[in-house]
Predicted model as a PDB file, atoms N, CA, C, CB and O in Angstrom, pLDDT in the B-factor column:
MODEL        1                                                                  
ATOM      1  N   MET A   1       0.836  -1.183   0.000  1.00 53.00           N  
ATOM      2  CA  MET A   1       0.000   0.000   0.000  1.00 53.00           C  
ATOM      3  C   MET A   1       0.873   1.236   0.000  1.00 53.00           C  
ATOM      4  CB  MET A   1      -0.947   0.004   1.204  1.00 53.00           C  
ATOM      5  O   MET A   1       1.837   1.329   0.760  1.00 53.00           O  
ATOM      6  N   GLU A   2       0.537   2.171  -0.844  1.00 52.00           N  
ATOM      7  CA  GLU A   2       1.256   3.432  -0.876  1.00 52.00           C  
ATOM      8  C   GLU A   2       0.245   4.562  -0.916  1.00 52.00           C  
ATOM      9  CB  GLU A   2       2.219   3.501  -2.090  1.00 52.00           C  
ATOM     10  O   GLU A   2      -0.655   4.575  -1.756  1.00 52.00           O  
ATOM     11  N   ASN A   3       0.397   5.501  -0.011  1.00 56.00           N  
ATOM     12  CA  ASN A   3      -0.432   6.700  -0.005  1.00 56.00           C  
ATOM     13  C   ASN A   3       0.461   7.879  -0.300  1.00 56.00           C  
ATOM     14  CB  ASN A   3      -1.175   6.883   1.352  1.00 56.00           C  
ATOM     15  O   ASN A   3       1.419   8.134   0.430  1.00 56.00           O  
ATOM     16  N   SER A   4       0.163   8.595  -1.352  1.00 51.00           N  
ATOM     17  CA  SER A   4       0.931   9.787  -1.673  1.00 51.00           C  
ATOM     18  C   SER A   4       0.283  10.973  -0.990  1.00 51.00           C  
ATOM     19  CB  SER A   4       1.022  10.007  -3.205  1.00 51.00           C  
ATOM     20  O   SER A   4      -0.935  11.140  -1.040  1.00 51.00           O  
ATOM     21  N   LYS A   5       1.094  11.790  -0.359  1.00 52.00           N  
ATOM     22  CA  LYS A   5       0.575  12.968   0.326  1.00 52.00           C  
ATOM     23  C   LYS A   5       1.423  14.168  -0.023  1.00 52.00           C  
ATOM     24  CB  LYS A   5       0.540  12.756   1.849  1.00 52.00           C  
ATOM     25  O   LYS A   5       2.573  14.039  -0.442  1.00 52.00           O  
ATOM     26  N   ASN A   6       0.846  15.322   0.152  1.00 49.00           N  
ATOM     27  CA  ASN A   6       1.565  16.583  -0.001  1.00 49.00           C  
ATOM     28  C   ASN A   6       2.247  16.712  -1.354  1.00 49.00           C  
ATOM     29  CB  ASN A   6       2.587  16.723   1.089  1.00 49.00           C  
ATOM     30  O   ASN A   6       3.451  16.959  -1.422  1.00 49.00           O  
ATOM     31  N   ASN A   7       1.505  16.551  -2.402  1.00 47.00           N  
ATOM     32  CA  ASN A   7       2.086  16.781  -3.725  1.00 47.00           C  
ATOM     33  C   ASN A   7       2.448  18.246  -3.848  1.00 47.00           C  
ATOM     34  CB  ASN A   7       1.108  16.356  -4.856  1.00 47.00           C  
ATOM     35  O   ASN A   7       1.701  19.118  -3.406  1.00 47.00           O  
ATOM     36  N   CYS A   8       3.568  18.508  -4.436  1.00 46.00           N  
ATOM     37  CA  CYS A   8       4.019  19.877  -4.654  1.00 46.00           C  
ATOM     38  C   CYS A   8       3.378  20.385  -5.933  1.00 46.00           C  
ATOM     39  CB  CYS A   8       5.578  19.962  -4.730  1.00 46.00           C  
ATOM     40  O   CYS A   8       3.731  19.905  -7.011  1.00 46.00           O  
ATOM     41  N   PRO A   9       2.453  21.333  -5.866  1.00 39.00           N  
ATOM     42  CA  PRO A   9       1.739  21.766  -7.062  1.00 39.00           C  
ATOM     43  C   PRO A   9       2.620  22.411  -8.117  1.00 39.00           C  
ATOM     44  CB  PRO A   9       0.673  22.715  -6.681  1.00 39.00           C  
ATOM     45  O   PRO A   9       2.328  22.306  -9.308  1.00 39.00           O  
ATOM     46  N   GLN A  10       3.710  23.089  -7.699  1.00 40.00           N  
ATOM     47  CA  GLN A  10       4.556  23.765  -8.660  1.00 40.00           C  
ATOM     48  C   GLN A  10       5.307  22.777  -9.544  1.00 40.00           C  
ATOM     49  CB  GLN A  10       5.531  24.670  -7.945  1.00 40.00           C  
ATOM     50  O   GLN A  10       5.350  22.957 -10.761  1.00 40.00           O  
ATOM     51  N   SER A  11       5.890  21.757  -8.973  1.00 49.00           N  
ATOM     52  CA  SER A  11       6.732  20.850  -9.743  1.00 49.00           C  
ATOM     53  C   SER A  11       6.043  19.541 -10.079  1.00 49.00           C  
ATOM     54  CB  SER A  11       7.992  20.568  -8.993  1.00 49.00           C  
ATOM     55  O   SER A  11       6.512  18.802 -10.945  1.00 49.00           O  
ATOM     56  N   GLY A  12       4.940  19.240  -9.410  1.00 56.00           N  
ATOM     57  CA  GLY A  12       4.258  17.979  -9.635  1.00 56.00           C  
ATOM     58  C   GLY A  12       4.953  16.805  -8.969  1.00 56.00           C  
ATOM     59  O   GLY A  12       4.535  15.661  -9.151  1.00 56.00           O  
ATOM     60  N   LYS A  13       6.019  17.067  -8.191  1.00 70.00           N  
ATOM     61  CA  LYS A  13       6.759  16.001  -7.523  1.00 70.00           C  
ATOM     62  C   LYS A  13       6.161  15.714  -6.155  1.00 70.00           C  
ATOM     63  CB  LYS A  13       8.241  16.374  -7.388  1.00 70.00           C  
ATOM     64  O   LYS A  13       5.626  16.604  -5.495  1.00 70.00           O  
ATOM     65  N   LEU A  14       6.261  14.462  -5.745  1.00 73.00           N  
ATOM     66  CA  LEU A  14       5.825  14.084  -4.417  1.00 73.00           C  
ATOM     67  C   LEU A  14       6.809  14.630  -3.396  1.00 73.00           C  
ATOM     68  CB  LEU A  14       5.694  12.553  -4.293  1.00 73.00           C  
ATOM     69  O   LEU A  14       8.017  14.631  -3.635  1.00 73.00           O  
ATOM     70  N   THR A  15       6.304  15.093  -2.260  1.00 87.00           N  
ATOM     71  CA  THR A  15       7.185  15.536  -1.193  1.00 87.00           C  
ATOM     72  C   THR A  15       7.073  14.636   0.023  1.00 87.00           C  
ATOM     73  CB  THR A  15       6.871  16.969  -0.810  1.00 87.00           C  
ATOM     74  O   THR A  15       7.919  14.684   0.916  1.00 87.00           O  
ATOM     75  N   SER A  16       6.019  13.804   0.063  1.00 91.00           N  
ATOM     76  CA  SER A  16       5.811  12.909   1.189  1.00 91.00           C  
ATOM     77  C   SER A  16       5.050  11.684   0.719  1.00 91.00           C  
ATOM     78  CB  SER A  16       5.055  13.618   2.331  1.00 91.00           C  
ATOM     79  O   SER A  16       4.192  11.765  -0.160  1.00 91.00           O  
ATOM     80  N   ILE A  17       5.381  10.536   1.326  1.00 96.00           N  
ATOM     81  CA  ILE A  17       4.689   9.307   0.960  1.00 96.00           C  
ATOM     82  C   ILE A  17       4.629   8.389   2.176  1.00 96.00           C  
ATOM     83  CB  ILE A  17       5.395   8.601  -0.232  1.00 96.00           C  
ATOM     84  O   ILE A  17       5.550   8.367   2.993  1.00 96.00           O  
ATOM     85  N   GLU A  18       3.548   7.639   2.290  1.00 97.00           N  
ATOM     86  CA  GLU A  18       3.421   6.615   3.321  1.00 97.00           C  
ATOM     87  C   GLU A  18       3.445   5.266   2.633  1.00 97.00           C  
ATOM     88  CB  GLU A  18       2.113   6.800   4.165  1.00 97.00           C  
ATOM     89  O   GLU A  18       2.724   5.036   1.662  1.00 97.00           O  
ATOM     90  N   THR A  19       4.287   4.369   3.148  1.00 97.00           N  
ATOM     91  CA  THR A  19       4.389   3.036   2.568  1.00 97.00           C  
ATOM     92  C   THR A  19       4.364   1.983   3.660  1.00 97.00           C  
ATOM     93  CB  THR A  19       5.664   2.904   1.731  1.00 97.00           C  
ATOM     94  O   THR A  19       4.596   2.272   4.834  1.00 97.00           O  
ATOM     95  N   GLU A  20       4.077   0.753   3.248  1.00 96.00           N  
ATOM     96  CA  GLU A  20       4.068  -0.388   4.151  1.00 96.00           C  
ATOM     97  C   GLU A  20       5.046  -1.432   3.652  1.00 96.00           C  
ATOM     98  CB  GLU A  20       2.652  -0.985   4.279  1.00 96.00           C  
ATOM     99  O   GLU A  20       5.332  -1.515   2.457  1.00 96.00           O  
ATOM    100  N   GLY A  21       5.558  -2.232   4.585  1.00 95.00           N  
ATOM    101  CA  GLY A  21       6.456  -3.318   4.240  1.00 95.00           C  
ATOM    102  C   GLY A  21       6.504  -4.330   5.369  1.00 95.00           C  
ATOM    103  O   GLY A  21       5.939  -4.108   6.440  1.00 95.00           O  
ATOM    104  N   LYS A  22       7.178  -5.434   5.126  1.00 90.00           N  
ATOM    105  CA  LYS A  22       7.307  -6.464   6.167  1.00 90.00           C  
ATOM    106  C   LYS A  22       8.058  -5.928   7.379  1.00 90.00           C  
ATOM    107  CB  LYS A  22       8.026  -7.703   5.611  1.00 90.00           C  
ATOM    108  O   LYS A  22       7.812  -6.347   8.510  1.00 90.00           O  
ATOM    109  N   THR A  23       8.984  -4.990   7.129  1.00 92.00           N  
ATOM    110  CA  THR A  23       9.758  -4.329   8.188  1.00 92.00           C  
ATOM    111  C   THR A  23       9.792  -2.837   7.885  1.00 92.00           C  
ATOM    112  CB  THR A  23      11.217  -4.918   8.294  1.00 92.00           C  
ATOM    113  O   THR A  23       9.514  -2.427   6.758  1.00 92.00           O  
ATOM    114  N   PRO A  24      10.134  -2.014   8.889  1.00 95.00           N  
ATOM    115  CA  PRO A  24      10.269  -0.583   8.607  1.00 95.00           C  
ATOM    116  C   PRO A  24      11.318  -0.307   7.524  1.00 95.00           C  
ATOM    117  CB  PRO A  24      10.637   0.166   9.885  1.00 95.00           C  
ATOM    118  O   PRO A  24      11.128   0.579   6.690  1.00 95.00           O  
ATOM    119  N   GLN A  25      12.418  -1.057   7.533  1.00 96.00           N  
ATOM    120  CA  GLN A  25      13.472  -0.859   6.542  1.00 96.00           C  
ATOM    121  C   GLN A  25      12.958  -1.127   5.128  1.00 96.00           C  
ATOM    122  CB  GLN A  25      14.667  -1.766   6.848  1.00 96.00           C  
ATOM    123  O   GLN A  25      13.297  -0.397   4.196  1.00 96.00           O  
ATOM    124  N   GLU A  26      12.148  -2.163   4.967  1.00 97.00           N  
ATOM    125  CA  GLU A  26      11.580  -2.471   3.650  1.00 97.00           C  
ATOM    126  C   GLU A  26      10.631  -1.362   3.198  1.00 97.00           C  
ATOM    127  CB  GLU A  26      10.838  -3.823   3.685  1.00 97.00           C  
ATOM    128  O   GLU A  26      10.629  -0.983   2.027  1.00 97.00           O  
ATOM    129  N   ALA A  27       9.829  -0.844   4.122  1.00 97.00           N  
ATOM    130  CA  ALA A  27       8.894   0.233   3.798  1.00 97.00           C  
ATOM    131  C   ALA A  27       9.652   1.508   3.404  1.00 97.00           C  
ATOM    132  CB  ALA A  27       7.960   0.512   4.998  1.00 97.00           C  
ATOM    133  O   ALA A  27       9.237   2.214   2.484  1.00 97.00           O  
ATOM    134  N   ILE A  28      10.762   1.805   4.097  1.00 97.00           N  
ATOM    135  CA  ILE A  28      11.575   2.973   3.770  1.00 97.00           C  
ATOM    136  C   ILE A  28      12.178   2.805   2.380  1.00 97.00           C  
ATOM    137  CB  ILE A  28      12.690   3.184   4.825  1.00 97.00           C  
ATOM    138  O   ILE A  28      12.184   3.744   1.584  1.00 97.00           O  
ATOM    139  N   LYS A  29      12.679   1.620   2.092  1.00 97.00           N  
ATOM    140  CA  LYS A  29      13.281   1.346   0.788  1.00 97.00           C  
ATOM    141  C   LYS A  29      12.269   1.557  -0.338  1.00 97.00           C  
ATOM    142  CB  LYS A  29      13.831  -0.088   0.742  1.00 97.00           C  
ATOM    143  O   LYS A  29      12.606   2.125  -1.377  1.00 97.00           O  
ATOM    144  N   LYS A  30      11.028   1.102  -0.135  1.00 97.00           N  
ATOM    145  CA  LYS A  30       9.970   1.299  -1.138  1.00 97.00           C  
ATOM    146  C   LYS A  30       9.702   2.780  -1.356  1.00 97.00           C  
ATOM    147  CB  LYS A  30       8.673   0.588  -0.708  1.00 97.00           C  
ATOM    148  O   LYS A  30       9.576   3.235  -2.493  1.00 97.00           O  
ATOM    149  N   ALA A  31       9.616   3.531  -0.260  1.00 96.00           N  
ATOM    150  CA  ALA A  31       9.327   4.962  -0.363  1.00 96.00           C  
ATOM    151  C   ALA A  31      10.445   5.703  -1.095  1.00 96.00           C  
ATOM    152  CB  ALA A  31       9.125   5.565   1.031  1.00 96.00           C  
ATOM    153  O   ALA A  31      10.179   6.547  -1.950  1.00 96.00           O  
ATOM    154  N   LEU A  32      11.694   5.386  -0.758  1.00 95.00           N  
ATOM    155  CA  LEU A  32      12.828   6.040  -1.409  1.00 95.00           C  
ATOM    156  C   LEU A  32      12.835   5.742  -2.905  1.00 95.00           C  
ATOM    157  CB  LEU A  32      14.151   5.587  -0.771  1.00 95.00           C  
ATOM    158  O   LEU A  32      13.131   6.616  -3.719  1.00 95.00           O  
ATOM    159  N   SER A  33      12.510   4.510  -3.258  1.00 95.00           N  
ATOM    160  CA  SER A  33      12.452   4.126  -4.661  1.00 95.00           C  
ATOM    161  C   SER A  33      11.357   4.906  -5.390  1.00 95.00           C  
ATOM    162  CB  SER A  33      12.211   2.615  -4.793  1.00 95.00           C  
ATOM    163  O   SER A  33      11.568   5.385  -6.504  1.00 95.00           O  
ATOM    164  N   THR A  34      10.202   5.029  -4.768  1.00 93.00           N  
ATOM    165  CA  THR A  34       9.080   5.749  -5.371  1.00 93.00           C  
ATOM    166  C   THR A  34       9.401   7.232  -5.554  1.00 93.00           C  
ATOM    167  CB  THR A  34       7.823   5.589  -4.509  1.00 93.00           C  
ATOM    168  O   THR A  34       9.091   7.820  -6.590  1.00 93.00           O  
ATOM    169  N   LEU A  35      10.022   7.827  -4.545  1.00 91.00           N  
ATOM    170  CA  LEU A  35      10.356   9.245  -4.603  1.00 91.00           C  
ATOM    171  C   LEU A  35      11.603   9.516  -5.443  1.00 91.00           C  
ATOM    172  CB  LEU A  35      10.555   9.783  -3.204  1.00 91.00           C  
ATOM    173  O   LEU A  35      11.814  10.638  -5.903  1.00 91.00           O  
ATOM    174  N   GLY A  36      12.423   8.497  -5.639  1.00 92.00           N  
ATOM    175  CA  GLY A  36      13.659   8.680  -6.385  1.00 92.00           C  
ATOM    176  C   GLY A  36      14.678   9.495  -5.613  1.00 92.00           C  
ATOM    177  O   GLY A  36      15.423  10.282  -6.196  1.00 92.00           O  
ATOM    178  N   LEU A  37      14.713   9.307  -4.294  1.00 92.00           N  
ATOM    179  CA  LEU A  37      15.597  10.076  -3.425  1.00 92.00           C  
ATOM    180  C   LEU A  37      16.527   9.159  -2.639  1.00 92.00           C  
ATOM    181  CB  LEU A  37      14.780  10.942  -2.466  1.00 92.00           C  
ATOM    182  O   LEU A  37      16.282   7.958  -2.525  1.00 92.00           O  
ATOM    183  N   ALA A  38      17.602   9.741  -2.098  1.00 94.00           N  
ATOM    184  CA  ALA A  38      18.519   9.026  -1.217  1.00 94.00           C  
ATOM    185  C   ALA A  38      18.063   9.228   0.229  1.00 94.00           C  
ATOM    186  CB  ALA A  38      19.992   9.518  -1.415  1.00 94.00           C  
ATOM    187  O   ALA A  38      17.327  10.168   0.532  1.00 94.00           O  
ATOM    188  N   ARG A  39      18.504   8.343   1.109  1.00 95.00           N  
ATOM    189  CA  ARG A  39      18.100   8.393   2.518  1.00 95.00           C  
ATOM    190  C   ARG A  39      18.456   9.740   3.161  1.00 95.00           C  
ATOM    191  CB  ARG A  39      18.765   7.251   3.298  1.00 95.00           C  
ATOM    192  O   ARG A  39      17.701  10.244   3.992  1.00 95.00           O  
ATOM    193  N   ARG A  40      19.595  10.321   2.783  1.00 95.00           N  
ATOM    194  CA  ARG A  40      20.035  11.580   3.394  1.00 95.00           C  
ATOM    195  C   ARG A  40      19.160  12.766   2.998  1.00 95.00           C  
ATOM    196  CB  ARG A  40      21.472  11.865   3.010  1.00 95.00           C  
ATOM    197  O   ARG A  40      19.250  13.828   3.614  1.00 95.00           O  
ATOM    198  N   GLU A  41      18.318  12.604   1.981  1.00 95.00           N  
ATOM    199  CA  GLU A  41      17.486  13.695   1.489  1.00 95.00           C  
ATOM    200  C   GLU A  41      16.099  13.735   2.128  1.00 95.00           C  
ATOM    201  CB  GLU A  41      17.346  13.586   0.003  1.00 95.00           C  
ATOM    202  O   GLU A  41      15.298  14.620   1.827  1.00 95.00           O  
ATOM    203  N   VAL A  42      15.817  12.772   3.013  1.00 96.00           N  
ATOM    204  CA  VAL A  42      14.469  12.672   3.557  1.00 96.00           C  
ATOM    205  C   VAL A  42      14.481  12.532   5.082  1.00 96.00           C  
ATOM    206  CB  VAL A  42      13.741  11.490   2.930  1.00 96.00           C  
ATOM    207  O   VAL A  42      15.495  12.210   5.700  1.00 96.00           O  
ATOM    208  N   GLU A  43      13.312  12.789   5.647  1.00 96.00           N  
ATOM    209  CA  GLU A  43      13.062  12.509   7.059  1.00 96.00           C  
ATOM    210  C   GLU A  43      12.114  11.324   7.104  1.00 96.00           C  
ATOM    211  CB  GLU A  43      12.465  13.765   7.818  1.00 96.00           C  
ATOM    212  O   GLU A  43      11.187  11.231   6.299  1.00 96.00           O  
ATOM    213  N   VAL A  44      12.346  10.416   8.049  1.00 97.00           N  
ATOM    214  CA  VAL A  44      11.530   9.208   8.150  1.00 97.00           C  
ATOM    215  C   VAL A  44      10.834   9.178   9.501  1.00 97.00           C  
ATOM    216  CB  VAL A  44      12.392   7.937   7.953  1.00 97.00           C  
ATOM    217  O   VAL A  44      11.454   9.402  10.541  1.00 97.00           O  
ATOM    218  N   LYS A  45       9.545   8.899   9.469  1.00 97.00           N  
ATOM    219  CA  LYS A  45       8.784   8.710  10.708  1.00 97.00           C  
ATOM    220  C   LYS A  45       8.145   7.330  10.643  1.00 97.00           C  
ATOM    221  CB  LYS A  45       7.694   9.838  10.906  1.00 97.00           C  
ATOM    222  O   LYS A  45       7.396   7.031   9.713  1.00 97.00           O  
ATOM    223  N   ILE A  46       8.439   6.492  11.627  1.00 97.00           N  
ATOM    224  CA  ILE A  46       7.832   5.167  11.686  1.00 97.00           C  
ATOM    225  C   ILE A  46       6.461   5.322  12.330  1.00 97.00           C  
ATOM    226  CB  ILE A  46       8.732   4.150  12.486  1.00 97.00           C  
ATOM    227  O   ILE A  46       6.350   5.708  13.494  1.00 97.00           O  
ATOM    228  N   LEU A  47       5.426   5.020  11.568  1.00 97.00           N  
ATOM    229  CA  LEU A  47       4.053   5.172  12.044  1.00 97.00           C  
ATOM    230  C   LEU A  47       3.615   3.958  12.839  1.00 97.00           C  
ATOM    231  CB  LEU A  47       3.102   5.400  10.874  1.00 97.00           C  
ATOM    232  O   LEU A  47       2.891   4.088  13.826  1.00 97.00           O  
ATOM    233  N   SER A  48       4.054   2.758  12.412  1.00 95.00           N  
ATOM    234  CA  SER A  48       3.772   1.545  13.172  1.00 95.00           C  
ATOM    235  C   SER A  48       4.771   0.461  12.801  1.00 95.00           C  
ATOM    236  CB  SER A  48       2.330   1.061  12.921  1.00 95.00           C  
ATOM    237  O   SER A  48       5.157   0.329  11.640  1.00 95.00           O  
ATOM    238  N   GLU A  49       5.183  -0.308  13.793  1.00 92.00           N  
ATOM    239  CA  GLU A  49       6.070  -1.446  13.583  1.00 92.00           C  
ATOM    240  C   GLU A  49       5.237  -2.616  13.074  1.00 92.00           C  
ATOM    241  CB  GLU A  49       6.831  -1.825  14.898  1.00 92.00           C  
ATOM    242  O   GLU A  49       4.021  -2.659  13.261  1.00 92.00           O  
ATOM    243  N   GLU A  50       5.908  -3.557  12.432  1.00 90.00           N  
ATOM    244  CA  GLU A  50       5.201  -4.757  11.992  1.00 90.00           C  
ATOM    245  C   GLU A  50       4.797  -5.573  13.220  1.00 90.00           C  
ATOM    246  CB  GLU A  50       6.086  -5.607  11.025  1.00 90.00           C  
ATOM    247  O   GLU A  50       5.432  -5.493  14.271  1.00 90.00           O  
ATOM    248  N   GLU A  51       3.742  -6.348  13.070  1.00 87.00           N  
ATOM    249  CA  GLU A  51       3.322  -7.253  14.136  1.00 87.00           C  
ATOM    250  C   GLU A  51       3.305  -8.654  13.588  1.00 87.00           C  
ATOM    251  CB  GLU A  51       1.932  -6.864  14.703  1.00 87.00           C  
ATOM    252  O   GLU A  51       2.786  -8.911  12.502  1.00 87.00           O  
ATOM    253  N   LYS A  52       3.878  -9.553  14.349  1.00 79.00           N  
ATOM    254  CA  LYS A  52       3.916 -10.958  13.938  1.00 79.00           C  
ATOM    255  C   LYS A  52       2.553 -11.584  14.174  1.00 79.00           C  
ATOM    256  CB  LYS A  52       5.018 -11.740  14.705  1.00 79.00           C  
ATOM    257  O   LYS A  52       1.796 -11.153  15.044  1.00 79.00           O  
ATOM    258  N   GLY A  53       2.257 -12.597  13.396  1.00 76.00           N  
ATOM    259  CA  GLY A  53       1.001 -13.316  13.541  1.00 76.00           C  
ATOM    260  C   GLY A  53       1.115 -14.419  14.584  1.00 76.00           C  
ATOM    261  O   GLY A  53       2.071 -14.463  15.358  1.00 76.00           O  
ATOM    262  N   LEU A  54       0.176 -15.263  14.593  1.00 77.00           N  
ATOM    263  CA  LEU A  54       0.130 -16.400  15.497  1.00 77.00           C  
ATOM    264  C   LEU A  54       1.391 -17.238  15.338  1.00 77.00           C  
ATOM    265  CB  LEU A  54      -1.124 -17.252  15.239  1.00 77.00           C  
ATOM    266  O   LEU A  54       1.789 -17.543  14.214  1.00 77.00           O  
ATOM    267  N   PHE A  55       2.018 -17.611  16.433  1.00 73.00           N  
ATOM    268  CA  PHE A  55       3.243 -18.416  16.440  1.00 73.00           C  
ATOM    269  C   PHE A  55       4.408 -17.721  15.743  1.00 73.00           C  
ATOM    270  CB  PHE A  55       2.984 -19.749  15.778  1.00 73.00           C  
ATOM    271  O   PHE A  55       5.301 -18.385  15.216  1.00 73.00           O  
ATOM    272  N   GLY A  56       4.403 -16.393  15.739  1.00 65.00           N  
ATOM    273  CA  GLY A  56       5.500 -15.626  15.173  1.00 65.00           C  
ATOM    274  C   GLY A  56       5.521 -15.545  13.659  1.00 65.00           C  
ATOM    275  O   GLY A  56       6.509 -15.106  13.070  1.00 65.00           O  
ATOM    276  N   MET A  57       4.437 -15.967  13.027  1.00 66.00           N  
ATOM    277  CA  MET A  57       4.384 -15.920  11.563  1.00 66.00           C  
ATOM    278  C   MET A  57       4.307 -14.471  11.097  1.00 66.00           C  
ATOM    279  CB  MET A  57       3.172 -16.729  11.025  1.00 66.00           C  
ATOM    280  O   MET A  57       3.707 -13.624  11.758  1.00 66.00           O  
ATOM    281  N   GLU A  58       4.921 -14.200   9.954  1.00 60.00           N  
ATOM    282  CA  GLU A  58       4.905 -12.850   9.405  1.00 60.00           C  
ATOM    283  C   GLU A  58       3.536 -12.501   8.841  1.00 60.00           C  
ATOM    284  CB  GLU A  58       5.968 -12.705   8.323  1.00 60.00           C  
ATOM    285  O   GLU A  58       2.734 -13.372   8.504  1.00 60.00           O  
ATOM    286  N   GLY A  59       3.294 -11.195   8.749  1.00 59.00           N  
ATOM    287  CA  GLY A  59       2.144 -10.742   8.000  1.00 59.00           C  
ATOM    288  C   GLY A  59       0.895 -10.382   8.765  1.00 59.00           C  
ATOM    289  O   GLY A  59      -0.117 -10.055   8.145  1.00 59.00           O  
ATOM    290  N   ALA A  60       0.918 -10.426  10.095  1.00 80.00           N  
ATOM    291  CA  ALA A  60      -0.274 -10.040  10.829  1.00 80.00           C  
ATOM    292  C   ALA A  60      -0.598  -8.569  10.557  1.00 80.00           C  
ATOM    293  CB  ALA A  60      -0.086 -10.288  12.342  1.00 80.00           C  
ATOM    294  O   ALA A  60      -1.748  -8.208  10.310  1.00 80.00           O  
ATOM    295  N   ARG A  61       0.443  -7.727  10.609  1.00 90.00           N  
ATOM    296  CA  ARG A  61       0.267  -6.314  10.267  1.00 90.00           C  
ATOM    297  C   ARG A  61       1.611  -5.773   9.815  1.00 90.00           C  
ATOM    298  CB  ARG A  61      -0.296  -5.488  11.479  1.00 90.00           C  
ATOM    299  O   ARG A  61       2.603  -5.900  10.532  1.00 90.00           O  
ATOM    300  N   PRO A  62       1.656  -5.168   8.626  1.00 92.00           N  
ATOM    301  CA  PRO A  62       2.932  -4.659   8.115  1.00 92.00           C  
ATOM    302  C   PRO A  62       3.372  -3.393   8.845  1.00 92.00           C  
ATOM    303  CB  PRO A  62       2.826  -4.379   6.618  1.00 92.00           C  
ATOM    304  O   PRO A  62       2.574  -2.717   9.495  1.00 92.00           O  
ATOM    305  N   ALA A  63       4.651  -3.096   8.720  1.00 94.00           N  
ATOM    306  CA  ALA A  63       5.187  -1.841   9.240  1.00 94.00           C  
ATOM    307  C   ALA A  63       4.736  -0.719   8.313  1.00 94.00           C  
ATOM    308  CB  ALA A  63       6.755  -1.888   9.356  1.00 94.00           C  
ATOM    309  O   ALA A  63       4.547  -0.930   7.115  1.00 94.00           O  
ATOM    310  N   LYS A  64       4.565   0.476   8.876  1.00 97.00           N  
ATOM    311  CA  LYS A  64       4.130   1.615   8.082  1.00 97.00           C  
ATOM    312  C   LYS A  64       5.018   2.807   8.411  1.00 97.00           C  
ATOM    313  CB  LYS A  64       2.632   1.946   8.344  1.00 97.00           C  
ATOM    314  O   LYS A  64       5.264   3.105   9.580  1.00 97.00           O  
ATOM    315  N   VAL A  65       5.500   3.489   7.368  1.00 98.00           N  
ATOM    316  CA  VAL A  65       6.364   4.658   7.558  1.00 98.00           C  
ATOM    317  C   VAL A  65       5.892   5.824   6.707  1.00 98.00           C  
ATOM    318  CB  VAL A  65       7.818   4.315   7.217  1.00 98.00           C  
ATOM    319  O   VAL A  65       5.205   5.645   5.701  1.00 98.00           O  
ATOM    320  N   ARG A  66       6.280   7.038   7.138  1.00 97.00           N  
ATOM    321  CA  ARG A  66       6.064   8.240   6.325  1.00 97.00           C  
ATOM    322  C   ARG A  66       7.437   8.813   6.017  1.00 97.00           C  
ATOM    323  CB  ARG A  66       5.143   9.301   7.064  1.00 97.00           C  
ATOM    324  O   ARG A  66       8.231   9.064   6.924  1.00 97.00           O  
ATOM    325  N   VAL A  67       7.710   9.016   4.751  1.00 97.00           N  
ATOM    326  CA  VAL A  67       8.987   9.565   4.300  1.00 97.00           C  
ATOM    327  C   VAL A  67       8.690  10.916   3.664  1.00 97.00           C  
ATOM    328  CB  VAL A  67       9.721   8.594   3.287  1.00 97.00           C  
ATOM    329  O   VAL A  67       7.861  11.019   2.760  1.00 97.00           O  
ATOM    330  N   THR A  68       9.382  11.960   4.148  1.00 96.00           N  
ATOM    331  CA  THR A  68       9.140  13.330   3.701  1.00 96.00           C  
ATOM    332  C   THR A  68      10.438  13.966   3.225  1.00 96.00           C  
ATOM    333  CB  THR A  68       8.514  14.170   4.830  1.00 96.00           C  
ATOM    334  O   THR A  68      11.475  13.837   3.876  1.00 96.00           O  
ATOM    335  N   LEU A  69      10.379  14.645   2.102  1.00 93.00           N  
ATOM    336  CA  LEU A  69      11.524  15.372   1.550  1.00 93.00           C  
ATOM    337  C   LEU A  69      11.951  16.449   2.541  1.00 93.00           C  
ATOM    338  CB  LEU A  69      11.176  16.002   0.163  1.00 93.00           C  
ATOM    339  O   LEU A  69      11.121  17.214   3.031  1.00 93.00           O  
ATOM    340  N   ARG A  70      13.251  16.504   2.835  1.00 89.00           N  
ATOM    341  CA  ARG A  70      13.769  17.551   3.730  1.00 89.00           C  
ATOM    342  C   ARG A  70      13.666  18.899   3.024  1.00 89.00           C  
ATOM    343  CB  ARG A  70      15.253  17.258   4.149  1.00 89.00           C  
ATOM    344  O   ARG A  70      13.853  18.996   1.811  1.00 89.00           O  
ATOM    345  N   LYS A  71      13.370  19.920   3.789  1.00 81.00           N  
ATOM    346  CA  LYS A  71      13.317  21.274   3.237  1.00 81.00           C  
ATOM    347  C   LYS A  71      14.735  21.742   2.973  1.00 81.00           C  
ATOM    348  CB  LYS A  71      12.578  22.254   4.198  1.00 81.00           C  
ATOM    349  O   LYS A  71      15.619  21.564   3.811  1.00 81.00           O  
ATOM    350  N   LYS A  72      14.952  22.338   1.816  1.00 73.00           N  
ATOM    351  CA  LYS A  72      16.281  22.839   1.476  1.00 73.00           C  
ATOM    352  C   LYS A  72      16.531  24.140   2.210  1.00 73.00           C  
ATOM    353  CB  LYS A  72      16.429  23.039  -0.049  1.00 73.00           C  
ATOM    354  O   LYS A  72      15.664  25.010   2.299  1.00 73.00           O  
ATOM    355  N   LYS A  73      17.745  24.246   2.733  1.00 66.00           N  
ATOM    356  CA  LYS A  73      18.127  25.478   3.436  1.00 66.00           C  
ATOM    357  C   LYS A  73      18.510  26.547   2.436  1.00 66.00           C  
ATOM    358  CB  LYS A  73      19.293  25.220   4.413  1.00 66.00           C  
ATOM    359  O   LYS A  73      19.222  26.291   1.465  1.00 66.00           O  
ATOM    360  N   ALA A  74      18.027  27.742   2.689  1.00 59.00           N  
ATOM    361  CA  ALA A  74      18.298  28.852   1.761  1.00 59.00           C  
ATOM    362  C   ALA A  74      19.642  29.462   2.002  1.00 59.00           C  
ATOM    363  CB  ALA A  74      17.240  29.918   1.877  1.00 59.00           C  
ATOM    364  O   ALA A  74      20.025  30.405   1.310  1.00 59.00           O  
TER     365      ALA A  74                                                      
ENDMDL                                                                          
END                                                                             
């Protein structure tokens, strides 16, 4: 699942995105790929950690993160 937020009307580029993955790291990687940015260019907020299912099985609930483009200093 990917939710695009805060589209920049001037350039049409995304400035923030929420993604899900099996782990927070996987979700961050997906977001960076979608935005076409490097890790140093963004701020990351972990919205929720993944939760294991019954008997530790994966997939009960994926991790969710919000990745936002850092504001450039003038």
